[in-house]
Structure formats: structure tokens, C-alpha cells
C-alpha positions in Angstrom: -0.1 0.1 -0.2 2.7 2.3 0.9 4.4 1.6 -2.5 0.8 1.7 -4.5 0.1 5.5 -2.7 3.4 7.0 -3.2 3.4 5.8 -7.1 -0.2 7.9 -7.3 1.0 11.0 -5.2 4.0 10.8 -7.8 1.6 10.8 -10.6 -0.4 13.3 -9.3 2.3 15.8 -8.7 3.8 15.4 -11.7 0.6 16.4 -13.8 0.0 19.6 -11.7 2.5 21.6 -13.6 0.7 20.8 -16.7 -2.6 22.4 -15.6 -2.0 25.5 -17.7 -4.2 27.3 -20.2 -4.7 25.8 -23.6 -4.2 21.8 -22.7 -7.0 19.8 -22.8 -8.4 17.2 -20.5 -7.5 14.5 -22.7 -4.1 15.6 -23.3 -3.6 15.4 -19.2 -5.0 11.8 -19.2 -2.8 10.6 -22.1 0.3 12.1 -19.7 -1.0 10.3 -16.9 -0.9 7.0 -18.4 3.0 7.6 -19.7 3.4 8.8 -15.6 1.7 5.6 -14.5 4.1 3.4 -16.8 7.3 5.3 -15.9 6.3 4.4 -11.9 5.5 0.5 -13.0 1.8 0.9 -11.9 -1.6 1.0 -13.9 -4.7 2.8 -13.6 -7.0 1.4 -11.1 -9.9 3.6 -13.2 -9.6 2.6 -16.6 -11.9 -0.2 -17.6 -13.8 -0.3 -13.6 -17.3 -0.6 -14.3 -16.7 0.9 -18.2 -15.2 3.7 -17.3 -12.8 5.2 -20.3 -10.3 7.4 -18.7 -6.9 7.1 -17.1 -7.5 9.2 -14.3 -10.9 11.3 -13.3 -10.8 14.7 -14.6 -13.4 17.7 -13.4 -13.7 21.0 -14.5 -15.0 23.5 -12.5 -18.9 22.9 -11.5 -17.9 19.1 -12.3 -17.5 17.4 -9.1 -15.8 14.0 -9.5 -15.6 11.3 -12.3 -15.2 13.6 -15.2 -13.8 12.1 -18.5 -10.9 13.7 -20.3 -11.6 14.9 -23.7 -10.9 17.9 -25.8 -12.4 20.2 -23.6 -9.4 22.9 -23.2 -8.4 24.5 -20.1 -9.2 28.2 -19.7 -7.4 30.8 -17.3 -9.2 31.0 -13.6 -10.6 27.1 -14.4 -10.2 24.6 -11.5 -9.6 21.1 -12.5 -10.0 18.1 -9.9 -7.6 15.7 -11.2 -8.3 12.0 -9.2 -5.4 9.2 -9.5 -6.4 5.9 -8.5 -3.2 3.4 -9.2 -2.5 -0.3 -9.2 0.6 -1.7 -8.0 1.9 -5.1 -7.2 -1.8 -5.7 -6.8 -2.4 -2.7 -4.1 -4.1 0.1 -4.9 -3.4 3.8 -4.1 -6.2 6.9 -4.5 -5.4 10.2 -4.5 -6.8 13.7 -5.7 -6.4 17.4 -5.8 -8.0 20.2 -7.3 -5.4 22.9 -9.0 -5.9 26.0 -10.4 -5.5 27.0 -13.8 -3.9 30.4 -13.1 -5.3 32.7 -10.5 -8.7 31.7 -9.8 -11.4 34.1 -8.4 -11.7 34.7 -4.5 -14.7 32.7 -3.7 -13.3 29.9 -5.9 -9.6 30.3 -4.0 -11.5 30.2 -1.0 -13.3 26.8 -1.6 -9.8 25.1 -2.6 -8.6 25.9 -0.1 -11.3 25.1 2.7 -11.8 21.7 1.1 -8.1 21.0 1.6 -7.8 22.2 5.0 -10.7 20.4 5.9 -8.8 17.0 4.4 -6.0 17.7 6.6 -8.0 18.4 9.9 -10.0 15.2 9.4 -7.0 12.9 9.0 -6.3 13.0 12.6 -9.9 11.2 13.6 -8.1 8.1 11.3 -7.0 6.2 14.8 -7.4 2.9 16.3 -10.3 3.3 18.5 -12.1 6.5 17.4 -15.5 6.1 15.4 -16.1 6.9 11.9 -19.0 9.1 12.6 -16.6 11.2 14.5 -14.2 12.0 11.2 -17.6 12.5 8.8 -19.1 14.4 11.2 -16.0 16.7 11.4 -15.7 17.2 7.6 -19.5 18.0 7.5 -19.5 20.5 10.5 -16.5 22.6 9.2 -17.9 22.3 5.8 -21.2 23.8 6.9 -19.5 26.1 9.5 -18.2 28.1 6.4 -20.9 27.9 4.6 -20.2 25.2 1.7 -22.5 22.3 0.3 -21.4 19.3 1.2 -21.8 16.4 -1.4 -23.8 13.6 0.2 -24.5 11.2 -2.7 -20.7 10.4 -3.3 -18.1 9.2 -0.6 -15.2 8.1 0.5 -14.3 4.0 1.1 -11.7 1.7 2.3 -9.0 0.9 -0.1 -7.0 -2.2 -0.7 -6.6 -4.8 -3.1 -10.3 -3.6 -4.6 -10.5 0.0 -5.3 -13.8 0.4 -3.2 -13.9 -1.6 -0.2 -15.8 -1.5 3.2 -16.3 0.9 4.9 -17.9 3.9 3.1 -16.9 7.2 4.4 -19.5 9.8 3.9 -18.6 13.6 4.3 -21.2 13.7 7.0 -22.2 11.8 9.9 -23.0 11.7 13.7 -20.6 11.9 16.3 -19.8 8.5 17.9 -21.8 6.6 15.1 -20.1 4.0 12.5 -17.5 1.3 13.2 -14.9 1.5 15.4 -11.6 2.1 13.5 -9.0 -0.7 13.9 -5.1 -0.4 13.0 -4.2 -1.7 9.7 -7.5 -0.4 7.6 -6.8 1.7 4.8 -9.2 4.3 3.9 -9.5 7.1 1.3 -10.9 9.9 2.8 -12.1 12.6 0.2 -13.9 15.5 1.2 -16.3 16.9 -2.0 -17.4 20.6 -1.2 -19.8 22.8 -3.2 -19.5 26.8 -3.2 -22.9 26.6 -3.6 -25.9 24.0 -2.7 -25.1 20.2 -1.9 -27.6 19.1 -5.3 -25.5 17.3 -8.0 -27.0 15.6 -10.9 -25.0 13.3 -13.6 -24.5 14.1 -17.0 -26.0 11.9 -20.2 -22.1 10.1 -20.3 -23.4 8.1 -17.0 -19.9 9.6 -15.4 -19.6 12.9 -15.0 -21.0 14.6 -11.8 -21.6 18.4 -11.8 -23.2 20.5 -9.4 -27.0 21.2 -9.6 -26.4 25.2 -9.6 -23.4 25.0 -11.9 -21.1 26.6 -9.5 -17.6 25.4 -8.5 -16.9 22.4 -6.7 -13.5 21.0 -5.1 -12.2 17.9 -4.2 -9.0 16.6 -2.3 -8.2 12.8 -1.2 -5.5 11.1 0.6 -5.0 7.3 1.2 -4.5 7.0 5.2 -3.3 4.2 7.0 -5.0 3.7 10.3 -2.1 3.1 13.2 -2.7 3.0 16.7 -0.9 6.5 17.0 -0.7 8.8 14.6 -2.3 8.3 10.8 -0.4 7.7 7.7 -0.3 9.2 5.0 -0.1 7.1 2.0 -0.3 9.2 -0.5 1.9 12.0 0.5 3.2 14.1 -2.2 7.2 13.5 -2.9 8.2 17.1 -2.1 6.4 16.5 1.3 8.4 13.3 2.4 
């Protein structure tokens, strides 16, 4: 899991500088395939339930599961890059929201808040705590800052398979849910909207967008639960 997480984080880190005006999401997906090959891993998404991309590339009002294609990035856009890889039979899963140039202040506030919400939720992933404590924290922080929470799509356990138990919603009740145990590996991924919480799926059957057309942000890490401090398995290389 450490090797897979490091590979996923490296691919995401290498893709980030390519989020520039004029590039297409399809070109970014091609780069992702090249970087995965160089990391001796393959996409965990390609072909999963028929998904056609190497990565999930979701632009602006697209929340998750966007498909790379001919759409070109413009200055001021935000692109959510979700990278899942398989390495030696194990899966690493990570995501970040990348600005294309300078974004407007409200969108920047959304992106910064979503990243910080993830960072502040990670310390809850310790043995003996209830999963609901972590989920409640994400909900509480998002609502406190006036954002909408995506409720139809959730984080999840991850290991040999991309989606394992338990489900990890971005909302919950303190003291509820399963008790976390050392050795669990969890994909924690806040999906937060600048506007309301409503979402819908486009005709492609994959791309999730906000109902009101306002931007959404998404950050994700794969976390190892331990008896002490949680371990971030998808820590970017520059943070080692």
C-alpha cells in the first residue's frame, strides 16, 4: 500500500504543472498514462465498471468522475485530478483541485477550505475512534464555512480493490459507525460545493456536476490507521 500510494502521489504531483491554459483534459489523461508507466503501475480507473479514462478529470462545476476529452482549460478554471493506480496488486488513490492560473477569490476560498478540511480530518483516523467522528468533523467544518456538502458520493476503504468497506461519507453523527482498527486503509475525500449540495450526473453516465452550476472542490488521501498518528500513504514526494 505504501508503494501504491507513493506511485499515485507521484503521478498527481507530475500532472499538476501541466494544468495550464490551452491544454485539453484528454492531453492530461495521456500524460497520466505515461507517468503511470514510468512508475511501474497502471490505472485503477480505466475499465472500472466501463470507465474510459486513466484518471478522473473534473472541471469547475464538475464534481467527480469527469472524463478527459477535447475541452480546453482556460485561465481561472479549476481542475480536479483524481488518480488511482494499481501497483503490485495494491491500490493508491489520491486527488487534488488544481487552479489554472489565478482563480476568483470565492473559488480560491473553496479550494483552500476543502484541502484544510481534509487535513484536519486525517487526525481522526486512529484506532479506537468511531468513523462517524471523522465524518461529522468534515460536515461541521464545511457547513460552518457556508459550503454545500456532496452527499451522494463518498470516501471508502481501499486495498486490493478500489472500493472496499467502510463507506466514508462527508457527513455523519459523532459516536456512530464502525470503530477504526489499526491496519485499516481509508480513502478520505471531501467533495465540497461553493453553492448548494445538489448534484446530477451528465448524459455520459459518469460526470457528476453541481445542480446550480457553481464550482466544486475535491481533495483525497489514502490513510493508514495506526495505534498512534495516522500515516498518509499518498503524501506528495516534495512533502517527504
